[in-house]
C-alpha positions, 0 to 999 in steps of 0.5 A: 474824829479830828480834821486835817490841818490842811484841806486836801488839794484837788487833783488834775482829774477832779479839776473840771476842764483841765486835761490830765498830764500824760505820763513821762516818756524818756524818749520824748521829753516835754519841750521847754516853753519858749519865753514870751517876746517882749517888744521892749527887749528885742532879741540880740544877735549872738553871732559876730557883729559886722561893722561893730569894730573898724578894721585896723589901719595898715602898718606903715612901710619903710619911708623912702626919702626923695631928697638928696643923699647925705654926702652925695656931691652934686655934679655941677659945672667943672671948676677952673681947677678941673678944666686946667687939669683936663687941658694939661692932660690933653696937651701932654697926650698931643705932645706925646703923639706929635713927637712919636710921629716926628720920630717915625718919619725920622726913622723911616728916613734913616738907613739901617747901616752906613751906605744902605738905603732908607725905608722910603727907598727900600720899602716905599709901601711899608713907609707909606703905610707906617706914615698913614698909620701914624697920622691916624693915631693923631686923630684923638688929639685933633680939637675938632676930630672931624665931627666925630665924638671922643669914642669914635676918634679914639677908636681911629687912633687905636687902629692907627697905633695898631698899624704902627705896631704891625709895621714895627713887628714885621719890618723892624723886629723880623728883619733884624733892624731893631739893633740899629739906630733906625730900629731904636728910633722906630721903636721909640716912635711906636711907644710914643704913638701908642702912649699918646693914644692911651692918654687920649683913651683916659680923656674919652672914658 
């Protein structure tokens, strides 16, 4: 009888000291054997690593220039040309206002018709009111202005011009004296006083 080429291997039942393997159960599969820990190769974290990459720098915003604007003209002291222009404007406004006051006084002294009384005799209260209003309209043209600033002086001048206008409407227009020589002079005086105050307003603004 011939011998088999390979000797029979011992089964788990025939090996002394070895427990037989349990039968395979699909409900409880055998656990995989965990690999042994090697100190030379420690386990590496698999999650996101904090501090591995630095945070990106913030995006630069729009640059704000602190220098002077291109094309902007720095305000410096007025030159001789600007001063001469301002002086001419002030002189023109003053002359217009003074001429208006002179014509106002002349118109108050004239009689509306030949042989009639002047406003100083017939209407003394209105004549005084118109004279005071005309003087008040010249306040913006006074160099010192009584310690007032330009805006306050112009407001007083505007009030005086309004008073002269009220006198012209009530005394010259409503009484029918506008067609006389006195009415013409008083109308011209009212226009000049208002124009002088308006020119002073341009310098005050």
